C-alpha positions as a LaTeX table, in Angstrom:
\begin{tabular}{lrrr}
\hline
Residue & $x$ (\AA) & $y$ (\AA) & $z$ (\AA) \\
\hline
Unk1 & $-15.08$ & $-9.78$ & $-2.57$ \\
Unk2 & $-11.99$ & $-11.78$ & $-3.77$ \\
Unk3 & $-10.94$ & $-9.26$ & $-6.47$ \\
Unk4 & $-11.34$ & $-6.55$ & $-3.75$ \\
Unk5 & $-9.13$ & $-8.55$ & $-1.76$ \\
Unk6 & $-6.34$ & $-9.03$ & $-4.95$ \\
Unk7 & $-6.57$ & $-5.04$ & $-5.16$ \\
Unk8 & $-6.07$ & $-4.19$ & $-1.54$ \\
Unk9 & $-9.77$ & $-1.97$ & $-1.36$ \\
Unk10 & $-8.78$ & $-0.85$ & 1.54 \\
Unk11 & $-5.81$ & 0.40 & 0.40 \\
Unk12 & $-6.79$ & 2.16 & $-2.59$ \\
Unk13 & $-9.55$ & 3.75 & $-0.37$ \\
Unk14 & $-6.49$ & 5.31 & 1.43 \\
Unk15 & $-4.73$ & 6.58 & $-1.86$ \\
Unk16 & $-7.67$ & 8.21 & $-2.63$ \\
Unk17 & $-8.60$ & 9.97 & 0.78 \\
Unk18 & $-5.24$ & 10.86 & 1.12 \\
Unk19 & $-5.02$ & 12.70 & $-2.52$ \\
Unk20 & $-8.36$ & 14.40 & $-1.49$ \\
Unk21 & $-7.35$ & 15.49 & 1.68 \\
Unk22 & $-3.99$ & 16.90 & $-0.03$ \\
Unk23 & $-6.15$ & 19.04 & $-2.11$ \\
Unk24 & $-8.99$ & 19.67 & $-0.45$ \\
Unk25 & $-7.62$ & 19.69 & 3.18 \\
Unk26 & $-4.34$ & 21.26 & 2.77 \\
Unk27 & $-3.64$ & 22.89 & $-0.99$ \\
Unk28 & $-7.04$ & 24.74 & $-1.32$ \\
Unk29 & $-6.93$ & 26.44 & 2.28 \\
Unk30 & $-3.57$ & 27.31 & 2.16 \\
Unk31 & $-3.83$ & 28.99 & $-1.26$ \\
Unk32 & $-6.86$ & 30.51 & $-0.49$ \\
Unk33 & $-5.39$ & 32.27 & 2.45 \\
Unk34 & $-3.59$ & 34.32 & 0.00 \\
Unk35 & $-6.48$ & 34.62 & $-2.55$ \\
Unk36 & $-5.88$ & 32.09 & $-4.62$ \\
Unk37 & $-8.35$ & 29.11 & $-5.99$ \\
Unk38 & $-7.55$ & 25.28 & $-7.40$ \\
Unk39 & $-7.22$ & 25.52 & $-10.88$ \\
Unk40 & $-6.89$ & 21.84 & $-11.44$ \\
Unk41 & $-10.79$ & 20.92 & $-12.61$ \\
Unk42 & $-12.50$ & 18.60 & $-10.38$ \\
Unk43 & $-13.02$ & 15.99 & $-12.95$ \\
Unk44 & $-9.35$ & 16.19 & $-14.32$ \\
Unk45 & $-7.95$ & 15.80 & $-10.89$ \\
Unk46 & $-10.36$ & 12.66 & $-10.59$ \\
Unk47 & $-9.22$ & 11.39 & $-13.95$ \\
Unk48 & $-5.55$ & 11.76 & $-11.49$ \\
Unk49 & $-7.33$ & 9.88 & $-8.98$ \\
Unk50 & $-8.13$ & 7.21 & $-11.16$ \\
Unk51 & $-4.86$ & 6.81 & $-12.84$ \\
Unk52 & $-2.80$ & 6.66 & $-9.35$ \\
Unk53 & $-5.46$ & 3.93 & $-8.14$ \\
Unk54 & $-5.09$ & 1.49 & $-11.37$ \\
Unk55 & $-0.90$ & 1.72 & $-11.15$ \\
Unk56 & $-1.54$ & 0.79 & $-7.24$ \\
Unk57 & $-3.94$ & $-1.85$ & $-7.91$ \\
Unk58 & $-1.81$ & $-3.67$ & $-11.18$ \\
Unk59 & 1.02 & $-3.44$ & $-8.36$ \\
Unk60 & $-0.41$ & $-5.57$ & $-6.01$ \\
Unk61 & $-1.97$ & $-7.90$ & $-8.11$ \\
Unk62 & 1.78 & $-8.48$ & $-9.93$ \\
Unk63 & 2.99 & $-8.94$ & $-6.37$ \\
Unk64 & 0.76 & $-11.68$ & $-5.10$ \\
Unk65 & 0.98 & $-13.14$ & $-8.57$ \\
Unk66 & 4.98 & $-13.50$ & $-8.22$ \\
Unk67 & 4.51 & $-14.18$ & $-3.93$ \\
Unk68 & 2.05 & $-16.85$ & $-4.16$ \\
Unk69 & 4.88 & $-19.68$ & $-3.19$ \\
Unk70 & 6.04 & $-17.59$ & $-0.36$ \\
Unk71 & 2.36 & $-16.21$ & 0.52 \\
Unk72 & 1.80 & $-20.10$ & 0.88 \\
Unk73 & 4.28 & $-20.06$ & 4.35 \\
Unk74 & 3.99 & $-16.57$ & 5.23 \\
Unk75 & 0.00 & $-16.38$ & 4.92 \\
Unk76 & $-1.30$ & $-19.45$ & 3.69 \\
Unk77 & $-5.22$ & $-18.30$ & 4.11 \\
Unk78 & $-4.93$ & $-15.16$ & 2.03 \\
Unk79 & $-3.87$ & $-16.32$ & $-1.09$ \\
Unk80 & $-5.70$ & $-15.82$ & $-3.56$ \\
Unk81 & $-4.53$ & $-16.14$ & $-6.96$ \\
Unk82 & $-4.35$ & $-19.49$ & $-8.33$ \\
Unk83 & $-6.61$ & $-20.33$ & $-5.47$ \\
Unk84 & $-9.66$ & $-17.87$ & $-6.15$ \\
Unk85 & $-8.39$ & $-16.03$ & $-8.84$ \\
Unk86 & $-6.55$ & $-17.79$ & $-12.19$ \\
Unk87 & $-3.43$ & $-16.45$ & $-12.52$ \\
Unk88 & $-3.82$ & $-15.98$ & $-16.40$ \\
Unk89 & $-6.66$ & $-14.00$ & $-15.40$ \\
Unk90 & $-4.39$ & $-12.14$ & $-12.91$ \\
Unk91 & $-2.08$ & $-10.69$ & $-15.57$ \\
Unk92 & $-4.64$ & $-9.98$ & $-18.02$ \\
Unk93 & $-6.17$ & $-7.45$ & $-15.26$ \\
Unk94 & $-2.53$ & $-6.39$ & $-14.06$ \\
Unk95 & $-2.09$ & $-5.63$ & $-17.61$ \\
Unk96 & $-5.24$ & $-3.48$ & $-18.38$ \\
Unk97 & $-5.09$ & $-1.93$ & $-15.00$ \\
Unk98 & $-1.52$ & $-0.28$ & $-16.25$ \\
Unk99 & $-2.90$ & 0.51 & $-19.39$ \\
Unk100 & $-5.69$ & 2.57 & $-18.14$ \\
Unk101 & $-3.47$ & 3.72 & $-15.33$ \\
Unk102 & $-0.73$ & 5.33 & $-18.18$ \\
Unk103 & $-3.39$ & 6.59 & $-20.38$ \\
Unk104 & $-5.33$ & 8.71 & $-17.86$ \\
Unk105 & $-2.08$ & 10.01 & $-16.23$ \\
Unk106 & $-1.13$ & 11.13 & $-19.52$ \\
Unk107 & $-4.13$ & 12.69 & $-20.10$ \\
Unk108 & $-3.93$ & 15.05 & $-17.07$ \\
Unk109 & $-0.66$ & 15.59 & $-18.10$ \\
Unk110 & $-1.03$ & 17.04 & $-21.72$ \\
Unk111 & $-4.39$ & 19.31 & $-20.21$ \\
Unk112 & $-1.73$ & 21.05 & $-17.83$ \\
Unk113 & 0.37 & 21.09 & $-21.00$ \\
Unk114 & 3.28 & 19.01 & $-19.28$ \\
Unk115 & 3.36 & 15.90 & $-21.33$ \\
Unk116 & 6.92 & 14.66 & $-19.24$ \\
Unk117 & 4.67 & 14.70 & $-15.91$ \\
Unk118 & 2.87 & 11.55 & $-17.33$ \\
Unk119 & 5.98 & 9.87 & $-17.48$ \\
Unk120 & 4.88 & 9.08 & $-13.62$ \\
Unk121 & 2.51 & 6.53 & $-14.26$ \\
Unk122 & 4.91 & 4.04 & $-16.56$ \\
Unk123 & 7.82 & 4.59 & $-14.61$ \\
Unk124 & 5.80 & 3.75 & $-10.80$ \\
Unk125 & 4.15 & 0.78 & $-13.04$ \\
Unk126 & 7.96 & $-0.52$ & $-13.81$ \\
Unk127 & 8.97 & 0.00 & $-10.43$ \\
Unk128 & 5.93 & $-2.42$ & $-8.82$ \\
Unk129 & 7.30 & $-5.03$ & $-11.35$ \\
Unk130 & 10.64 & $-5.24$ & $-10.86$ \\
Unk131 & 9.66 & $-4.59$ & $-6.76$ \\
Unk132 & 7.88 & $-8.40$ & $-7.30$ \\
Unk133 & 10.53 & $-9.92$ & $-9.37$ \\
Unk134 & 13.43 & $-8.51$ & $-8.17$ \\
Unk135 & 14.09 & $-5.59$ & $-5.53$ \\
Unk136 & 12.07 & $-7.43$ & $-2.86$ \\
Unk137 & 14.49 & $-9.94$ & $-2.62$ \\
Unk138 & 17.41 & $-7.41$ & $-2.29$ \\
Unk139 & 18.80 & $-6.07$ & 1.18 \\
Unk140 & 16.67 & $-2.85$ & 1.52 \\
Unk141 & 16.11 & $-1.73$ & $-2.00$ \\
Unk142 & 12.69 & $-3.18$ & $-1.95$ \\
Unk143 & 11.57 & $-1.53$ & 1.22 \\
Unk144 & 12.91 & 1.74 & $-0.07$ \\
Unk145 & 11.11 & 1.70 & $-3.42$ \\
Unk146 & 7.44 & 1.13 & $-1.79$ \\
Unk147 & 8.49 & 3.85 & 0.29 \\
Unk148 & 9.16 & 6.18 & $-2.13$ \\
Unk149 & 6.17 & 5.46 & $-4.30$ \\
Unk150 & 4.07 & 5.85 & $-0.76$ \\
Unk151 & 5.68 & 9.34 & $-0.82$ \\
Unk152 & 4.59 & 10.04 & $-4.26$ \\
Unk153 & 1.21 & 9.98 & $-3.52$ \\
Unk154 & 0.91 & 13.29 & $-1.69$ \\
Unk155 & 3.40 & 14.24 & $-4.26$ \\
Unk156 & 1.52 & 13.77 & $-7.97$ \\
Unk157 & $-0.99$ & 16.09 & $-6.46$ \\
Unk158 & 1.21 & 19.29 & $-5.97$ \\
Unk159 & 2.80 & 17.98 & $-9.38$ \\
Unk160 & $-0.67$ & 18.32 & $-11.51$ \\
Unk161 & $-1.94$ & 21.22 & $-9.48$ \\
Unk162 & 0.87 & 23.92 & $-9.15$ \\
Unk163 & 1.26 & 24.52 & $-12.90$ \\
Unk164 & $-2.36$ & 25.00 & $-13.44$ \\
Unk165 & $-1.85$ & 27.29 & $-10.81$ \\
Unk166 & 1.34 & 29.11 & $-12.19$ \\
Unk167 & $-0.20$ & 29.09 & $-15.78$ \\
Unk168 & $-3.33$ & 30.96 & $-14.71$ \\
Unk169 & $-1.90$ & 33.53 & $-11.71$ \\
Unk170 & 1.41 & 33.88 & $-13.86$ \\
Unk171 & 0.68 & 37.71 & $-14.06$ \\
Unk172 & $-0.24$ & 38.45 & $-10.84$ \\
Unk173 & 2.57 & 36.01 & $-9.36$ \\
Unk174 & 4.97 & 38.49 & $-11.41$ \\
Unk175 & 3.76 & 41.92 & $-9.97$ \\
Unk176 & 3.71 & 40.77 & $-6.51$ \\
Unk177 & 6.58 & 38.72 & $-6.37$ \\
Unk178 & 4.23 & 35.31 & $-5.06$ \\
Unk179 & 4.76 & 32.07 & $-5.13$ \\
Unk180 & 3.56 & 28.70 & $-3.95$ \\
Unk181 & 6.79 & 27.18 & $-1.80$ \\
Unk182 & 5.01 & 27.45 & 1.32 \\
Unk183 & 2.06 & 24.60 & 0.05 \\
Unk184 & 4.86 & 22.59 & $-1.89$ \\
Unk185 & 7.03 & 22.55 & 2.02 \\
Unk186 & 3.83 & 21.21 & 3.33 \\
Unk187 & 3.26 & 18.83 & 0.81 \\
Unk188 & 7.00 & 17.75 & 1.62 \\
Unk189 & 6.59 & 17.44 & 4.65 \\
Unk190 & 3.36 & 15.10 & 4.26 \\
Unk191 & 5.34 & 13.10 & 1.57 \\
Unk192 & 8.35 & 12.90 & 4.18 \\
Unk193 & 5.92 & 11.47 & 6.66 \\
Unk194 & 4.83 & 8.97 & 4.29 \\
Unk195 & 8.33 & 7.69 & 3.60 \\
Unk196 & 9.33 & 6.92 & 7.36 \\
Unk197 & 6.01 & 5.15 & 8.14 \\
Unk198 & 5.96 & 3.52 & 5.17 \\
Unk199 & 9.87 & 2.05 & 5.51 \\
Unk200 & 9.03 & 1.27 & 9.35 \\
Unk201 & 6.22 & $-0.88$ & 8.35 \\
Unk202 & 7.98 & $-2.78$ & 5.50 \\
Unk203 & 10.38 & $-3.59$ & 8.17 \\
Unk204 & 7.87 & $-4.67$ & 10.33 \\
Unk205 & 6.46 & $-6.97$ & 8.00 \\
Unk206 & 9.79 & $-8.48$ & 6.83 \\
Unk207 & 10.06 & $-9.48$ & 10.44 \\
Unk208 & 6.55 & $-10.68$ & 10.26 \\
Unk209 & 7.05 & $-12.97$ & 6.98 \\
Unk210 & 10.81 & $-14.08$ & 8.44 \\
Unk211 & 10.28 & $-17.87$ & 7.54 \\
Unk212 & 8.88 & $-17.54$ & 4.29 \\
Unk213 & 11.48 & $-15.07$ & 3.35 \\
Unk214 & 14.52 & $-16.63$ & 4.54 \\
Unk215 & 12.81 & $-20.64$ & 3.35 \\
Unk216 & 13.22 & $-18.70$ & $-0.63$ \\
Unk217 & 16.12 & $-17.32$ & $-0.02$ \\
Unk218 & 15.26 & $-13.52$ & 0.26 \\
Unk219 & 17.82 & $-10.80$ & 1.90 \\
Unk220 & 15.58 & $-9.30$ & 3.88 \\
Unk221 & 17.19 & $-6.97$ & 6.55 \\
Unk222 & 15.84 & $-9.42$ & 9.17 \\
Unk223 & 17.17 & $-12.48$ & 7.45 \\
Unk224 & 21.02 & $-10.19$ & 7.11 \\
Unk225 & 21.14 & $-8.42$ & 10.22 \\
Unk226 & 19.05 & $-10.56$ & 12.48 \\
Unk227 & 15.94 & $-9.54$ & 14.54 \\
Unk228 & 17.45 & $-7.88$ & 17.03 \\
Unk229 & 19.49 & $-5.49$ & 14.97 \\
Unk230 & 16.30 & $-4.95$ & 12.84 \\
Unk231 & 14.38 & $-3.75$ & 15.80 \\
Unk232 & 16.94 & $-1.60$ & 16.65 \\
Unk233 & 16.94 & $-0.20$ & 13.26 \\
Unk234 & 13.13 & 0.41 & 13.44 \\
Unk235 & 13.15 & 2.27 & 16.87 \\
Unk236 & 16.15 & 4.30 & 15.79 \\
Unk237 & 13.80 & 5.31 & 12.78 \\
Unk238 & 10.77 & 6.20 & 15.22 \\
Unk239 & 13.01 & 8.53 & 16.89 \\
Unk240 & 14.18 & 10.08 & 14.08 \\
Unk241 & 10.79 & 10.40 & 12.92 \\
Unk242 & 9.55 & 11.76 & 16.17 \\
Unk243 & 12.58 & 14.23 & 16.00 \\
Unk244 & 11.35 & 15.45 & 12.55 \\
Unk245 & 7.55 & 15.80 & 13.89 \\
Unk246 & 8.75 & 17.98 & 17.04 \\
Unk247 & 10.75 & 20.28 & 14.46 \\
Unk248 & 7.84 & 20.83 & 12.45 \\
Unk249 & 5.71 & 21.76 & 15.40 \\
Unk250 & 8.06 & 24.08 & 16.99 \\
Unk251 & 8.90 & 25.93 & 13.70 \\
Unk252 & 5.87 & 26.15 & 11.85 \\
Unk253 & 2.68 & 25.14 & 13.90 \\
Unk254 & 3.00 & 25.75 & 17.81 \\
Unk255 & $-1.23$ & 25.68 & 18.64 \\
Unk256 & $-2.48$ & 23.40 & 20.83 \\
Unk257 & $-5.48$ & 21.90 & 18.66 \\
Unk258 & $-2.40$ & 20.29 & 16.83 \\
Unk259 & $-0.25$ & 19.80 & 19.79 \\
Unk260 & $-2.92$ & 17.10 & 21.62 \\
Unk261 & $-3.66$ & 15.79 & 18.38 \\
Unk262 & $-0.08$ & 14.87 & 17.69 \\
Unk263 & 0.54 & 13.48 & 21.08 \\
Unk264 & $-2.72$ & 11.09 & 21.11 \\
Unk265 & $-2.60$ & 9.98 & 17.45 \\
Unk266 & 0.67 & 10.29 & 16.53 \\
Unk267 & 3.03 & 10.09 & 19.50 \\
Unk268 & 1.75 & 7.67 & 21.64 \\
Unk269 & 0.74 & 5.25 & 19.64 \\
Unk270 & 4.56 & 5.43 & 18.17 \\
Unk271 & 6.24 & 5.23 & 21.25 \\
Unk272 & 4.08 & 2.15 & 21.63 \\
Unk273 & 4.93 & 0.66 & 18.51 \\
Unk274 & 8.57 & 0.96 & 19.30 \\
Unk275 & 7.79 & $-0.40$ & 22.67 \\
Unk276 & 5.70 & $-3.35$ & 21.25 \\
Unk277 & 8.75 & $-4.24$ & 18.57 \\
Unk278 & 11.55 & $-4.97$ & 21.28 \\
Unk279 & 9.25 & $-7.02$ & 23.16 \\
Unk280 & 7.49 & $-8.91$ & 19.84 \\
Unk281 & 8.30 & $-12.73$ & 19.23 \\
Unk282 & 5.80 & $-13.87$ & 17.40 \\
Unk283 & 3.48 & $-13.38$ & 14.32 \\
Unk284 & 0.82 & $-11.59$ & 15.96 \\
Unk285 & 2.96 & $-9.05$ & 17.81 \\
Unk286 & 4.29 & $-7.92$ & 14.20 \\
Unk287 & 1.02 & $-7.80$ & 12.59 \\
Unk288 & $-0.39$ & $-5.63$ & 15.61 \\
Unk289 & 2.43 & $-2.97$ & 15.19 \\
Unk290 & 2.05 & $-3.11$ & 11.27 \\
Unk291 & $-1.63$ & $-1.94$ & 11.79 \\
Unk292 & $-1.22$ & 0.43 & 14.68 \\
Unk293 & 1.45 & 1.86 & 11.81 \\
Unk294 & $-1.77$ & 1.94 & 9.55 \\
Unk295 & $-3.50$ & 4.13 & 12.02 \\
Unk296 & $-0.83$ & 6.48 & 12.58 \\
Unk297 & $-0.36$ & 6.87 & 9.19 \\
Unk298 & $-4.25$ & 7.29 & 8.61 \\
Unk299 & $-4.10$ & 10.00 & 11.49 \\
Unk300 & $-1.44$ & 11.61 & 9.76 \\
Unk301 & $-3.51$ & 12.05 & 6.46 \\
Unk302 & $-6.76$ & 13.61 & 8.68 \\
Unk303 & $-4.68$ & 16.19 & 10.55 \\
Unk304 & $-5.03$ & 17.28 & 6.80 \\
Unk305 & $-8.46$ & 18.05 & 7.68 \\
Unk306 & $-7.22$ & 20.03 & 10.86 \\
Unk307 & $-5.16$ & 22.12 & 8.91 \\
Unk308 & $-8.13$ & 23.52 & 7.05 \\
Unk309 & $-10.20$ & 23.95 & 10.42 \\
Unk310 & $-7.43$ & 26.07 & 11.72 \\
Unk311 & $-6.68$ & 28.36 & 9.04 \\
Unk312 & $-10.52$ & 29.00 & 9.23 \\
Unk313 & $-9.99$ & 29.94 & 12.88 \\
Unk314 & $-7.05$ & 32.33 & 12.22 \\
Unk315 & $-9.51$ & 34.17 & 9.32 \\
\hline
\end{tabular}
């Protein structure tokens, strides 16, 4: 149980779910609408999922490893490394997971004849290391790095699927003038969705951890700019995201099922987050906000399955 808590098993399950939904809820029905089929085999896709999960788990471990002292102030009841799991064992697990993630990532990239794609995994591994040691101490840098890595999860699926599709359907694509840009745009929307909501959540977590971060000299946004300005920035990001969501709906969707879904599961919860953020004054408030943002992110991923249903209805 301590090991599962260390690697944030629930977040890893979210990554697995996201990748599955991107492939089978978004990409498969969208290309199927035009008569194409997925070309990256299911077992190679499974290997890709494992590569992503291993790299992420390694990132969680090294983050806790370097955060042991500050976590003693921010969340003393949740310390695992040095308390439940030895520091040496944690470093060993971090190394093994990184090695497995990088090897599996390169394996799939060689399968699709794009070995350069395998570089994603050591680069992300390095970013997570430097995030834990350096970036998270700097103003917004750590927040943006984590947000970019989160946005990369849906993008990885398309990075490895599109080359396989282009290779298999090359002649048909040339003769009909087809491409998969419409699919890529959908995944980009999801990546932006993940980026903004993760950025908001990371800033909220910085407000929650204000005391410990201040004690250890970190330059997080709440410490540098103050809680009041940070709250304004969070609310501004929420407004920006809702404008983006409205634009996507009016431009590409316009169906009642989608409107009801995003209104109930995304817009209303985000409006509550904005209101709650302005009123928050203790750790419990920020923790609640963080959990609501997790729910909104999950709801956004689940909408990928709604896309599949809507396409079947239109067919």
